[in-house]
C-alpha positions in Angstrom: 70.4 57.4 221.2 73.3 57.8 223.6 74.9 61.1 222.0 73.2 64.4 221.0 72.5 65.0 217.0 76.0 66.2 215.7 78.1 65.4 218.7 79.9 61.8 219.1 81.7 60.4 222.0 85.1 61.3 220.7 85.0 65.3 219.7 88.3 64.8 217.9 87.0 62.1 215.9 88.7 58.9 214.3 92.7 59.5 214.6 94.5 60.4 211.3 95.5 57.3 209.5 93.2 55.0 211.3 91.3 52.4 209.5 87.8 51.6 209.6 87.3 48.3 211.4 85.0 46.9 208.7 87.2 48.1 205.7 90.3 46.2 207.4 88.0 43.1 208.1 87.3 42.9 204.3 90.9 43.5 203.5 92.0 40.8 205.7 89.2 38.0 204.3 90.3 39.3 201.0 94.0 38.8 201.4 93.3 35.2 202.9 91.0 34.1 199.9 93.8 35.4 197.5 96.6 33.4 199.5 94.2 30.4 199.6 93.8 30.5 196.0 97.0 31.5 194.7 97.6 28.1 192.7 94.1 28.2 191.2 94.9 31.5 190.2 98.3 31.1 188.7 96.3 28.4 186.5 93.5 30.5 185.3 96.0 33.3 184.3 98.1 30.6 182.2 94.9 29.3 180.2 94.2 33.3 179.1 94.7 34.3 175.7 98.2 36.4 175.5 96.0 39.6 174.7 93.8 39.0 178.0 96.6 38.0 180.1 98.3 41.4 179.4 95.0 43.2 179.9 94.6 41.4 183.4 98.1 41.8 184.2 98.2 45.6 183.9 94.6 46.2 185.2 96.1 44.5 188.6 99.0 46.4 188.5 97.2 49.5 189.2 96.5 48.4 192.8 100.2 47.4 193.4 102.4 50.1 191.5 101.3 53.5 192.5 100.4 55.9 189.7 102.3 58.8 189.2 100.7 62.1 189.4 100.3 64.2 186.3 102.1 67.5 186.5 101.7 70.7 184.7 104.7 73.0 183.4 103.6 76.6 183.0 106.0 79.1 181.4 105.9 82.6 181.6 105.8 84.4 178.4 105.0 82.7 175.1 107.6 80.8 172.5 106.1 80.9 169.1 108.1 78.2 167.4 108.1 79.9 163.8 109.9 82.6 165.5 112.6 80.4 167.1 116.0 79.8 165.2 117.7 76.9 166.6 121.1 78.0 165.0 121.2 80.9 167.5 121.7 78.1 170.3 124.5 76.4 168.6 125.9 80.0 167.8 126.2 80.7 171.4 128.0 77.4 172.3 130.5 77.8 169.9 
């Protein structure tokens, strides 16, 4: 073994943002496969039942459109809807 256990040839490791070579190769191959079969994929898509077509469309969109992260809003104190008088809001504006 050329390196001691726990020590690699690059003490800093892979640079941030650098992709794995194997992953890059798989992505390139998959992209090529899609591009070469795009016409067939379109035909197969058209042959699906409308419900299946929509499901496939939505499933594939997850890989193209970034999903929004869920956010949580925390309010200080509490608001009891039963004690809240909406007419007070209108009285202040008038």
